[in-house]
All heavy atoms as an XYZ file, in Angstrom:
860
protein
N      33.887     46.563    -77.066
C      34.612     47.077    -78.217
C      35.716     46.087    -78.582
O      36.428     45.616    -77.714
C      35.198     48.440    -77.865
C      35.855     49.126    -79.029
S      34.606     49.518    -80.248
C      35.153     51.042    -80.842
N      35.883     45.757    -79.874
C      36.931     44.822    -80.268
C      38.309     45.370    -79.926
O      38.518     46.567    -79.892
C      36.772     44.707    -81.789
C      35.424     45.232    -82.098
C      35.088     46.195    -81.001
N      39.268     44.470    -79.669
C      40.622     44.941    -79.399
C      41.193     45.656    -80.610
O      40.748     45.442    -81.732
C      41.396     43.654    -79.093
C      40.530     42.526    -79.497
C      39.136     43.028    -79.622
N      42.209     46.531    -80.438
C      42.742     47.336    -81.539
C      43.288     46.514    -82.698
O      43.249     46.962    -83.819
C      43.857     48.155    -80.894
C      43.688     48.012    -79.429
C      42.821     46.825    -79.174
N      43.792     45.296    -82.456
C      44.335     44.505    -83.549
C      43.271     43.670    -84.251
O      43.571     42.891    -85.138
C      45.467     43.599    -83.050
C      44.997     42.612    -81.999
O      43.881     42.719    -81.490
N      45.839     41.664    -81.663
N      42.026     43.806    -83.850
C      40.921     43.090    -84.470
C      40.725     43.607    -85.895
O      40.617     44.807    -86.115
C      39.658     43.347    -83.641
C      38.477     42.543    -84.111
O      38.270     42.436    -85.330
O      37.757     42.029    -83.255
N      40.686     42.707    -86.907
C      40.541     43.157    -88.288
C      39.214     43.848    -88.561
O      39.060     44.466    -89.600
C      40.652     41.859    -89.111
C      40.307     40.773    -88.166
C      40.729     41.254    -86.799
N      38.276     43.777    -87.620
C      36.997     44.440    -87.826
C      36.795     45.619    -86.892
O      35.712     46.141    -86.788
C      35.856     43.440    -87.642
C      35.785     42.390    -88.740
C      34.670     41.418    -88.453
C      35.596     43.021    -90.090
N      37.844     46.056    -86.212
C      37.697     47.215    -85.345
C      37.491     48.454    -86.217
O      37.902     48.493    -87.364
C      38.926     47.390    -84.452
O      40.029     47.800    -85.221
N      36.841     49.485    -85.683
C      36.584     50.687    -86.474
C      37.848     51.303    -87.064
O      37.802     51.904    -88.134
C      35.924     51.636    -85.471
C      35.333     50.735    -84.438
C      36.258     49.557    -84.367
N      38.985     51.132    -86.392
C      40.221     51.737    -86.881
C      41.026     50.792    -87.772
O      42.139     51.110    -88.163
C      41.084     52.160    -85.695
N      40.478     49.623    -88.096
C      41.244     48.608    -88.823
C      41.755     49.098    -90.166
O      42.908     48.904    -90.508
C      40.414     47.339    -88.995
N      40.875     49.698    -90.959
C      41.321     50.210    -92.248
C      40.272     51.137    -92.815
O      39.093     51.033    -92.523
C      41.592     49.065    -93.231
O      40.390     48.429    -93.579
N      40.725     52.043    -93.658
C      39.805     53.000    -94.268
C      38.812     52.303    -95.171
O      37.642     52.657    -95.212
C      40.586     54.056    -95.043
N      39.250     51.264    -95.903
C      38.324     50.616    -96.826
C      37.214     49.885    -96.088
O      36.111     49.766    -96.581
C      39.040     49.676    -97.803
C      39.757     48.534    -97.125
O      40.044     48.649    -95.929
O      40.049     47.542    -97.809
N      37.455     49.388    -94.876
C      36.392     48.750    -94.105
C      35.313     49.767    -93.752
O      34.130     49.465    -93.827
C      36.949     48.120    -92.839
N      35.711     50.968    -93.390
C      34.736     51.998    -93.049
C      33.957     52.448    -94.275
O      32.786     52.778    -94.187
C      35.436     53.190    -92.406
N      34.598     52.465    -95.426
C      33.944     52.917    -96.652
C      33.044     51.854    -97.251
O      32.249     52.141    -98.127
C      34.998     53.317    -97.695
C      35.776     54.544    -97.273
O      35.265     55.304    -96.433
O      36.895     54.725    -97.777
N      33.172     50.619    -96.815
C      32.508     49.514    -97.474
C      31.515     48.817    -96.549
O      31.381     47.605    -96.597
C      33.572     48.528    -97.950
C      33.287     48.012    -99.348
O      32.346     48.488    -99.991
O      34.015     47.109    -99.752
N      30.804     49.555    -95.700
C      29.898     48.956    -94.722
C      28.819     48.096    -95.349
O      28.321     47.183    -94.723
C      29.241     50.031    -93.862
C      30.111     50.427    -92.689
O      31.168     49.808    -92.498
O      29.724     51.355    -91.979
N      28.418     48.363    -96.602
C      27.350     47.605    -97.240
C      27.822     46.359    -97.947
O      27.012     45.527    -98.346
N      29.140     46.186    -98.127
C      29.661     44.999    -98.815
C      29.405     43.763    -97.969
O      29.518     43.802    -96.750
C      31.155     45.154    -99.070
N      29.066     42.651    -98.605
C      28.847     41.404    -97.883
C      30.175     40.805    -97.451
O      31.095     40.685    -98.258
C      28.112     40.398    -98.757
C      26.631     40.624    -98.957
C      26.052     39.505    -99.820
C      25.887     40.713    -97.648
N      30.240     40.425    -96.180
C      31.414     39.737    -95.649
C      30.940     38.569    -94.799
O      29.780     38.503    -94.393
C      32.314     40.669    -94.805
C      31.584     41.165    -93.550
C      32.843     41.824    -95.643
C      32.487     41.856    -92.546
N      31.842     37.648    -94.531
C      31.546     36.537    -93.622
C      32.720     36.376    -92.672
O      33.879     36.558    -93.059
C      31.311     35.252    -94.405
N      32.422     36.025    -91.430
C      33.445     35.810    -90.417
C      33.110     34.573    -89.600
O      31.944     34.306    -89.295
C      33.569     37.018    -89.468
C      34.014     38.312    -90.146
C      35.412     38.208    -90.685
N      35.875     39.443    -91.271
C      35.843     39.733    -92.572
N      35.348     38.866    -93.430
N      36.310     40.876    -93.024
N      34.142     33.833    -89.265
C      34.031     32.671    -88.390
C      34.541     33.107    -87.028
O      35.640     33.658    -86.927
C      34.870     31.511    -88.943
C      34.794     30.288    -88.118
N      35.813     29.883    -87.292
C      33.805     29.376    -87.965
C      35.455     28.768    -86.686
N      34.249     28.437    -87.071
N      33.752     32.897    -85.986
C      34.091     33.357    -84.640
C      34.254     32.168    -83.701
O      33.523     31.181    -83.807
C      32.983     34.251    -84.075
C      32.491     35.401    -84.942
C      31.335     36.114    -84.263
C      33.616     36.361    -85.230
N      35.180     32.297    -82.766
C      35.322     31.338    -81.671
C      35.378     32.166    -80.404
O      36.312     32.947    -80.192
C      36.575     30.504    -81.852
C      36.802     29.418    -80.818
C      35.709     28.359    -80.705
N      35.705     27.302    -81.685
C      36.466     26.246    -81.686
N      37.403     26.083    -80.797
N      36.319     25.314    -82.590
N      34.352     32.015    -79.570
C      34.222     32.809    -78.359
C      34.614     31.944    -77.161
O      34.089     30.843    -76.987
C      32.779     33.343    -78.199
C      32.385     34.190    -79.422
C      32.667     34.183    -76.943
C      31.550     33.493    -80.426
N      35.527     32.447    -76.329
C      36.044     31.718    -75.171
C      35.645     32.440    -73.888
O      35.489     33.653    -73.883
C      37.570     31.664    -75.245
C      38.088     31.160    -76.561
C      38.643     29.767    -76.475
O      39.026     29.314    -75.418
N      38.689     29.090    -77.598
N      35.528     31.688    -72.824
C      35.182     32.237    -71.517
C      34.046     31.442    -70.912
O      33.859     30.264    -71.228
N      33.270     32.083    -70.062
C      32.061     31.440    -69.525
C      30.920     31.789    -70.478
O      30.211     32.780    -70.311
C      31.748     31.927    -68.112
C      30.639     31.084    -67.470
C      30.290     31.517    -66.074
N      29.608     32.810    -66.184
C      29.714     33.803    -65.311
N      30.488     33.691    -64.274
N      29.061     34.930    -65.487
N      30.802     30.969    -71.532
C      29.856     31.285    -72.606
C      28.862     30.153    -72.863
O      28.055     30.254    -73.785
C      30.606     31.668    -73.906
C      31.325     32.997    -73.726
C      31.577     30.593    -74.343
N      28.921     29.107    -72.067
C      27.918     28.048    -72.170
C      27.099     28.029    -70.894
O      27.613     28.263    -69.801
C      28.584     26.687    -72.408
C      29.208     26.590    -73.785
C      29.654     25.176    -74.123
O      29.320     24.214    -73.448
N      30.436     25.064    -75.182
N      25.795     27.789    -71.046
C      24.900     27.759    -69.892
C      24.525     29.139    -69.391
O      24.034     29.280    -68.272
N      24.762     30.166    -70.206
C      24.461     31.545    -69.794
C      23.603     32.262    -70.849
O      23.567     33.478    -70.895
C      25.749     32.353    -69.513
C      26.480     31.800    -68.306
C      26.651     32.405    -70.734
N      22.933     31.476    -71.715
C      22.026     32.038    -72.717
C      22.787     32.755    -73.846
O      22.266     33.592    -74.532
C      21.030     32.986    -72.025
C      19.774     33.296    -72.799
C      18.884     32.301    -73.177
C      19.474     34.604    -73.140
C      17.730     32.601    -73.868
C      18.319     34.917    -73.843
C      17.449     33.911    -74.204
O      16.312     34.209    -74.896
N      24.070     32.392    -74.038
C      24.889     33.069    -75.056
C      24.373     32.799    -76.466
O      24.204     33.725    -77.258
C      26.359     32.642    -74.944
C      27.284     33.548    -75.717
C      27.964     34.566    -75.078
C      27.448     33.412    -77.096
C      28.799     35.429    -75.780
C      28.272     34.267    -77.803
C      28.942     35.265    -77.144
O      29.754     36.116    -77.848
N      24.131     31.533    -76.806
C      23.721     31.206    -78.174
C      22.407     31.872    -78.563
O      22.309     32.480    -79.616
C      23.617     29.689    -78.372
C      24.968     29.001    -78.399
C      24.820     27.504    -78.470
N      24.039     27.049    -77.316
C      23.290     25.960    -77.279
N      23.198     25.179    -78.323
N      22.641     25.626    -76.192
N      21.385     31.733    -77.710
C      20.094     32.339    -78.059
C      20.210     33.862    -78.110
O      19.605     34.507    -78.963
C      18.999     31.917    -77.079
C      17.623     32.438    -77.459
C      17.165     32.009    -78.850
O      17.376     30.870    -79.268
N      16.548     32.922    -79.589
N      21.005     34.435    -77.222
C      21.210     35.886    -77.258
C      21.900     36.302    -78.547
O      21.580     37.344    -79.131
C      22.047     36.333    -76.053
O      21.336     36.119    -74.862
N      22.858     35.483    -79.031
C      23.521     35.806    -80.291
C      22.547     35.690    -81.459
O      22.576     36.520    -82.373
C      24.741     34.925    -80.541
C      25.433     35.257    -81.870
S      26.952     34.349    -82.148
C      28.131     35.628    -81.684
N      21.677     34.696    -81.435
C      20.662     34.569    -82.482
C      19.834     35.851    -82.533
O      19.627     36.432    -83.602
C      19.758     33.333    -82.232
C      18.521     33.369    -83.125
C      20.540     32.047    -82.456
N      19.378     36.306    -81.393
C      18.562     37.521    -81.333
C      19.345     38.744    -81.791
O      18.835     39.574    -82.547
C      18.018     37.707    -79.918
C      17.038     36.623    -79.522
C      16.747     36.561    -78.030
O      17.216     37.449    -77.267
O      16.050     35.611    -77.613
N      20.606     38.858    -81.360
C      21.446     40.005    -81.753
C      21.700     39.994    -83.261
O      21.665     41.037    -83.908
C      22.770     39.967    -80.988
N      21.947     38.819    -83.826
C      22.200     38.717    -85.273
C      20.953     39.068    -86.068
O      21.031     39.808    -87.064
C      22.670     37.306    -85.619
N      19.820     38.568    -85.645
C      18.568     38.850    -86.364
C      18.239     40.339    -86.326
O      17.788     40.894    -87.312
C      17.429     38.016    -85.790
C      17.573     36.543    -86.148
C      16.481     35.706    -85.536
N      16.631     34.305    -85.921
C      15.958     33.320    -85.368
N      15.071     33.556    -84.406
N      16.154     32.073    -85.773
N      18.473     40.981    -85.180
C      18.222     42.438    -85.086
C      19.102     43.213    -86.055
O      18.714     44.273    -86.536
C      18.498     42.936    -83.661
C      17.393     42.663    -82.678
C      17.574     43.450    -81.379
N      18.871     43.278    -80.757
C      19.167     42.331    -79.865
N      18.258     41.450    -79.510
N      20.374     42.266    -79.343
N      20.279     42.693    -86.345
C      21.234     43.383    -87.222
C      21.140     42.931    -88.676
O      21.849     43.445    -89.526
C      22.649     43.159    -86.687
C      22.898     43.883    -85.372
C      24.127     43.349    -84.651
N      24.410     44.139    -83.463
C      23.792     44.010    -82.294
N      22.833     43.112    -82.146
N      24.124     44.766    -81.267
N      20.307     41.941    -88.958
C      20.170     41.450    -90.320
C      21.337     40.588    -90.778
O      21.669     40.549    -91.966
N      21.965     39.885    -89.830
C      23.106     39.017    -90.133
C      22.616     37.576    -90.241
O      21.833     37.112    -89.406
C      24.185     39.138    -89.033
C      25.303     38.134    -89.237
C      24.736     40.564    -88.999
N      23.065     36.873    -91.263
C      22.729     35.462    -91.455
C      23.823     34.595    -90.852
O      24.957     35.043    -90.684
C      22.588     35.164    -92.950
N      23.494     33.329    -90.567
C      24.517     32.406    -90.110
C      24.025     31.455    -89.053
O      22.840     31.133    -88.987
N      24.961     31.030    -88.205
C      24.653     30.052    -87.171
C      25.596     30.215    -85.987
O      26.634     30.844    -86.089
C      24.736     28.626    -87.714
C      26.016     28.303    -88.416
C      26.241     28.349    -89.767
C      27.263     27.905    -87.826
N      27.541     28.000    -90.045
C      28.192     27.714    -88.880
C      27.692     27.685    -86.518
C      29.511     27.310    -88.655
C      29.000     27.288    -86.288
C      29.883     27.103    -87.363
N      25.191     29.596    -84.872
C      25.995     29.582    -83.658
C      25.821     28.214    -82.999
O      24.745     27.611    -83.102
C      25.596     30.732    -82.695
C      24.153     30.628    -82.246
C      26.540     30.821    -81.508
N      26.880     27.698    -82.374
C      26.796     26.411    -81.680
C      27.823     26.348    -80.563
O      28.841     27.039    -80.591
C      27.001     25.247    -82.640
C      28.395     25.187    -83.235
C      28.502     24.071    -84.241
N      29.791     24.103    -84.926
C      30.064     23.387    -85.992
N      29.149     22.583    -86.511
N      31.247     23.463    -86.548
N      27.515     25.497    -79.565
C      28.484     25.195    -78.524
C      29.525     24.248    -79.083
O      29.253     23.472    -80.004
C      27.807     24.518    -77.320
C      27.061     25.490    -76.441
O      27.305     26.688    -76.471
N      26.133     24.970    -75.659
N      30.723     24.289    -78.500
C      31.784     23.330    -78.818
C      32.029     22.492    -77.559
O      31.833     22.961    -76.444
C      33.070     24.062    -79.215
C      32.945     24.978    -80.418
C      32.842     24.254    -81.707
N      34.015     23.393    -81.835
C      34.271     22.672    -82.909
N      33.459     22.680    -83.931
N      35.344     21.903    -82.967
N      32.473     21.266    -77.746
C      32.722     20.384    -76.604
C      33.820     20.922    -75.687
O      33.880     20.547    -74.515
C      33.075     18.972    -77.082
C      31.895     18.224    -77.624
N      30.821     17.848    -76.849
C      31.608     17.806    -78.882
C      29.933     17.221    -77.585
N      30.381     17.180    -78.838
N      34.674     21.809    -76.187
C      35.750     22.364    -75.354
C      35.284     23.519    -74.467
O      36.081     24.127    -73.756
C      36.931     22.800    -76.215
C      36.622     23.978    -77.134
O      35.490     24.526    -77.101
O      37.522     24.366    -77.905
N      33.988     23.845    -74.502
C      33.447     24.911    -73.664
C      33.328     26.256    -74.360
O      32.791     27.199    -73.795
N      33.832     26.351    -75.579
C      33.721     27.601    -76.332
C      32.413     27.618    -77.124
O      31.661     26.641    -77.158
C      34.914     27.765    -77.282
O      34.876     26.785    -78.312
N      32.142     28.742    -77.755
C      31.020     28.898    -78.670
C      31.602     29.281    -80.020
O      32.544     30.075    -80.099
C      30.020     29.972    -78.161
C      29.010     30.342    -79.230
C      29.302     29.482    -76.913
N      31.048     28.712    -81.071
C      31.512     28.957    -82.436
C      30.360     29.546    -83.237
O      29.204     29.167    -83.044
C      31.947     27.620    -83.039
C      32.380     27.671    -84.473
C      32.737     26.285    -84.998
O      32.176     25.270    -84.517
O      33.580     26.229    -85.890
N      30.679     30.468    -84.144
C      29.638     31.066    -84.977
C      30.192     31.386    -86.357
O      31.392     31.624    -86.529
C      29.104     32.344    -84.323
N      29.303     31.381    -87.333
C      29.595     31.857    -88.691
C      28.577     32.940    -88.962
O      27.361     32.725    -88.805
C      29.467     30.723    -89.712
C      29.717     31.160    -91.121
C      30.920     31.323    -91.724
C      28.738     31.504    -92.110
N      30.755     31.736    -93.018
C      29.422     31.856    -93.283
C      27.343     31.549    -92.108
C      28.771     32.253    -94.451
C      26.690     31.943    -93.266
C      27.403     32.286    -94.417
N      29.058     34.130    -89.318
C      28.184     35.284    -89.529
C      28.440     35.880    -90.904
O      29.594     36.060    -91.298
C      28.440     36.334    -88.453
N      27.360     36.201    -91.622
C      27.477     36.746    -92.970
C      26.448     37.854    -93.150
O      25.289     37.702    -92.761
C      27.247     35.632    -93.993
S      27.419     36.169    -95.706
N      26.880     38.947    -93.742
C      25.964     40.053    -93.993
C      26.739     41.293    -94.370
O      27.945     41.236    -94.633
N      26.043     42.424    -94.394
C      26.727     43.685    -94.667
C      27.845     43.918    -93.640
O      27.677     43.600    -92.464
C      25.620     44.736    -94.535
C      24.345     43.974    -94.729
C      24.612     42.596    -94.181
N      28.972     44.434    -94.088
C      30.147     44.586    -93.227
C      29.824     45.303    -91.923
O      30.250     44.866    -90.850
C      31.266     45.312    -93.985
N      29.075     46.374    -91.977
C      28.745     47.119    -90.759
C      27.938     46.294    -89.780
O      28.151     46.360    -88.560
N      27.022     45.477    -90.291
C      26.190     44.632    -89.427
C      27.020     43.515    -88.802
O      26.860     43.206    -87.615
C      25.026     44.056    -90.234
N      27.911     42.910    -89.576
C      28.773     41.853    -89.037
C      29.710     42.437    -87.988
O      29.917     41.850    -86.925
C      29.544     41.127    -90.165
C      30.567     40.158    -89.589
C      28.569     40.394    -91.082
N      30.274     43.611    -88.248
C      31.133     44.266    -87.250
C      30.359     44.535    -85.960
O      30.874     44.349    -84.861
C      31.715     45.565    -87.802
C      32.914     45.368    -88.689
C      33.695     46.646    -88.887
N      32.925     47.697    -89.529
C      32.809     47.855    -90.844
N      33.414     47.042    -91.661
N      32.101     48.845    -91.338
N      29.101     44.967    -86.092
C      28.288     45.236    -84.902
C      28.021     43.950    -84.119
O      28.045     43.960    -82.881
C      26.973     45.900    -85.305
N      27.785     42.832    -84.811
C      27.581     41.570    -84.116
C      28.861     41.120    -83.413
O      28.817     40.624    -82.283
C      27.103     40.486    -85.093
C      26.803     39.133    -84.443
C      25.654     39.246    -83.437
C      26.503     38.089    -85.505
N      29.999     41.322    -84.052
C      31.268     40.953    -83.413
C      31.510     41.815    -82.177
O      31.972     41.322    -81.147
C      32.428     41.053    -84.424
C      32.287     39.937    -85.459
C      33.781     40.984    -83.721
C      33.215     40.057    -86.638
N      31.167     43.074    -82.259
C      31.288     43.938    -81.078
C      30.403     43.403    -79.954
O      30.824     43.317    -78.797
C      30.902     45.372    -81.432
C      31.096     46.340    -80.298
C      30.840     47.774    -80.701
O      31.108     48.148    -81.850
O      30.358     48.526    -79.828
N      29.173     43.005    -80.294
C      28.279     42.409    -79.295
C      28.911     41.136    -78.716
O      28.851     40.900    -77.506
C      26.918     42.081    -79.933
C      26.014     41.387    -78.970
C      25.127     41.970    -78.118
C      25.952     39.979    -78.708
N      24.522     41.004    -77.341
C      25.012     39.778    -77.688
C      26.612     38.867    -79.234
C      24.698     38.515    -77.189
C      26.311     37.606    -78.736
C      25.360     37.445    -77.736
N      29.529     40.309    -79.570
C      30.104     39.027    -79.137
C      31.184     39.207    -78.074
O      31.399     38.324    -77.250
C      30.678     38.273    -80.342
N      31.867     40.334    -78.079
C      32.913     40.588    -77.078
C      32.341     40.764    -75.669
O      33.071     40.604    -74.689
C      33.737     41.827    -77.463
C      34.763     41.536    -78.510
N      34.487     41.590    -79.849
C      36.055     41.178    -78.407
C      35.587     41.279    -80.524
N      36.542     41.021    -79.674
N      31.061     41.074    -75.566
C      30.412     41.220    -74.257
C      29.434     40.082    -74.001
O      29.406     39.515    -72.916
C      29.689     42.557    -74.167
N      28.614     39.749    -75.005
C      27.613     38.700    -74.854
C      26.498     39.120    -73.916
O      26.369     40.285    -73.551
N      25.686     38.145    -73.483
C      24.585     38.452    -72.573
C      25.103     38.728    -71.162
O      26.268     38.461    -70.863
C      23.734     37.170    -72.624
C      24.713     36.096    -72.954
C      25.731     36.737    -73.870
N      24.239     39.243    -70.282
C      24.681     39.669    -68.945
C      25.407     38.614    -68.115
O      26.345     38.946    -67.393
C      23.371     40.095    -68.255
C      22.469     40.483    -69.379
C      22.825     39.568    -70.522
N      25.036     37.341    -68.188
C      25.667     36.319    -67.349
C      26.964     35.764    -67.930
O      27.676     35.015    -67.267
C      24.691     35.171    -67.080
C      23.456     35.541    -66.260
C      22.522     34.343    -66.129
C      23.846     36.076    -64.889
N      27.288     36.127    -69.162
C      28.501     35.616    -69.809
C      29.735     36.367    -69.321
O      29.661     37.510    -68.873
C      28.388     35.751    -71.322
N      30.882     35.687    -69.414
C      32.181     36.325    -69.214
C      33.016     35.942    -70.431
O      33.452     34.814    -70.570
C      32.862     35.832    -67.940
C      34.170     36.598    -67.651
C      35.074     35.888    -66.660
N      35.706     34.741    -67.314
C      35.529     33.468    -66.956
N      34.740     33.151    -65.964
N      36.145     32.505    -67.608
N      33.195     36.892    -71.338
C      33.940     36.623    -72.567
C      35.408     36.944    -72.328
O      35.771     38.070    -72.019
C      33.372     37.449    -73.744
C      34.197     37.221    -75.007
C      31.910     37.111    -73.981
N      36.263     35.921    -72.485
C      37.701     36.099    -72.324
C      38.388     36.414    -73.650
O      39.483     36.967    -73.654
C      38.331     34.837    -71.718
C      37.848     34.576    -70.300
O      37.444     35.535    -69.608
O      37.876     33.398    -69.885
N      37.767     36.036    -74.753
C      38.367     36.306    -76.048
C      37.443     35.911    -77.183
O      36.602     35.026    -77.024
N      37.614     36.595    -78.307
C      36.867     36.280    -79.519
C      37.869     36.137    -80.646
O      38.507     37.118    -81.043
C      35.819     37.373    -79.861
C      35.083     37.023    -81.149
C      34.839     37.569    -78.710
N      38.032     34.917    -81.141
C      38.870     34.688    -82.309
C      38.053     34.958    -83.560
O      36.896     34.544    -83.648
N      38.649     35.671    -84.510
C      37.928     36.060    -85.727
C      38.748     35.657    -86.935
O      39.914     36.040    -87.052
C      37.705     37.587    -85.763
C      36.990     38.069    -84.507
C      36.932     37.987    -87.027
C      37.044     39.562    -84.307
N      38.132     34.890    -87.818
C      38.765     34.517    -89.079
C      37.882     34.945    -90.234
O      36.647     34.852    -90.144
C      38.970     32.996    -89.165
C      40.030     32.502    -88.190
O      41.103     33.123    -88.133
O      39.764     31.515    -87.494
N      38.504     35.380    -91.313
C      37.759     35.686    -92.535
C      37.197     34.377    -93.061
O      37.881     33.350    -93.070
C      38.671     36.354    -93.583
C      37.952     36.531    -94.905
C      39.182     37.692    -93.060
N      35.940     34.385    -93.459
C      35.277     33.188    -93.976
C      34.722     33.481    -95.365
O      34.573     34.638    -95.761
C      34.158     32.759    -93.025
N      34.418     32.429    -96.066
C      33.868     32.553    -97.412
C      32.402     32.983    -97.347
O      31.626     32.457    -96.557
C      33.973     31.203    -98.124
C      33.485     31.227    -99.547
C      33.640     29.877   -100.219
O      34.435     29.049    -99.743
O      32.953     29.654   -101.223
N      32.040     33.944    -98.190
C      30.638     34.336    -98.326
C      29.987     33.285    -99.211
O      30.402     33.085   -100.345
C      30.497     35.745    -98.951
C      29.029     36.068    -99.197
C      31.143     36.798    -98.063
N      29.005     32.586    -98.686
C      28.324     31.537    -99.447
C      27.271     32.147   -100.352
O      26.570     33.077    -99.962
C      27.678     30.535    -98.499
C      28.711     29.857    -97.629
C      28.073     28.863    -96.694
N      29.100     28.369    -95.775
C      28.878     28.082    -94.521
N      27.686     28.229    -94.011
N      29.855     27.645    -93.756
N      27.167     31.602   -101.555
C      26.177     32.086   -102.506
C      25.236     30.944   -102.830
O      25.705     29.869   -103.206
C      26.868     32.582   -103.790
O      27.870     33.529   -103.427
C      25.888     33.235   -104.716
N      23.936     31.132   -102.687
C      23.300     32.336   -102.158
C      23.518     32.437   -100.648
O      23.726     31.421    -99.978
C      21.823     32.138   -102.479
C      21.635     30.663   -102.517
C      22.944     30.084   -103.011
N      23.469     33.647   -100.162
C      23.641     33.878    -98.732
C      22.459     33.239    -98.005
O      21.309     33.453    -98.391
C      23.710     35.391    -98.423
C      23.751     35.637    -96.922
C      24.909     36.016    -99.106
N      22.725     32.420    -96.994
C      21.614     31.804    -96.244
C      20.745     32.877    -95.602
O      21.208     33.984    -95.336
C      22.309     30.963    -95.176
C      23.757     31.048    -95.423
C      24.018     32.072    -96.452
N      19.506     32.529    -95.366
C      18.598     33.458    -94.682
C      18.533     33.090    -93.210
O      18.576     31.925    -92.857
C      17.209     33.379    -95.299
C      17.156     33.940    -96.706
C      15.751     33.980    -97.247
O      14.799     34.105    -96.442
O      15.607     33.890    -98.464
N      18.427     34.100    -92.378
C      18.239     33.877    -90.955
C      19.524     33.508    -90.218
O      20.585     33.368    -90.791
N      19.386     33.408    -88.915
C      20.486     33.053    -88.023
C      19.915     32.048    -87.048
O      18.876     32.281    -86.441
C      21.007     34.298    -87.292
C      22.370     34.129    -86.718
C      23.484     34.538    -87.423
C      22.558     33.558    -85.470
C      24.772     34.385    -86.903
C      23.832     33.402    -84.929
C      24.933     33.822    -85.658
N      20.585     30.897    -86.880
C      20.024     29.829    -86.064
C      21.066     29.133    -85.216
O      22.267     29.266    -85.458
C      19.324     28.808    -86.949
C      20.231     28.215    -87.995
C      19.473     27.412    -89.049
O      18.343     27.775    -89.392
O      20.053     26.417    -89.510
N      20.577     28.382    -84.230
C      21.444     27.560    -83.396
C      21.642     26.206    -84.070
O      20.683     25.629    -84.595
C      20.812     27.321    -82.036
C      20.835     28.512    -81.130
C      20.377     28.158    -79.733
O      20.838     27.183    -79.145
N      19.478     28.955    -79.179
N      22.856     25.711    -84.040
C      23.171     24.370    -84.528
C      23.535     23.489    -83.337
O      23.898     23.996    -82.276
C      24.351     24.418    -85.511
C      23.970     24.896    -86.875
N      24.808     24.801    -87.947
C      22.836     25.458    -87.354
C      24.218     25.284    -89.023
N      23.029     25.703    -88.680
N      23.502     22.178    -83.520
C      23.871     21.272    -82.426
C      25.343     21.430    -82.044
O      26.175     21.855    -82.854
C      23.625     19.874    -83.016
C      22.716     20.080    -84.175
C      23.003     21.464    -84.686
N      25.659     21.036    -80.832
C      27.039     21.074    -80.331
C      27.951     20.249    -81.214
O      27.579     19.188    -81.700
C      27.079     20.539    -78.893
O      26.258     21.390    -78.079
C      28.497     20.520    -78.326
N      29.165     20.767    -81.443
C      30.141     20.057    -82.266
C      31.341     19.671    -81.423
O      31.700     20.316    -80.483
C      30.594     20.945    -83.408
């Protein structure tokens, strides 16, 4: 579950709950033991199950970075998943920034090379 100050937590605002179908985009930075534990491929699978478009990649600093775009409820669900990740991961934190919704919205969710 996202921390209470997370802008996408269920209690964040009434308009977020009322607007689950609106398209949003978020840039994520996941910290912890998130490389070498199947995090990226698991996120690809989690995003595709939720109908979220975007990408995920490792960073040279040991974190994982992602850009996610889709219906607000689906993006919130992916962010909730990101706080736990796959079974072997240990997530210490998820940084979330509002990102621009690209038009047209890309299709699918994929892994990108390490940056």
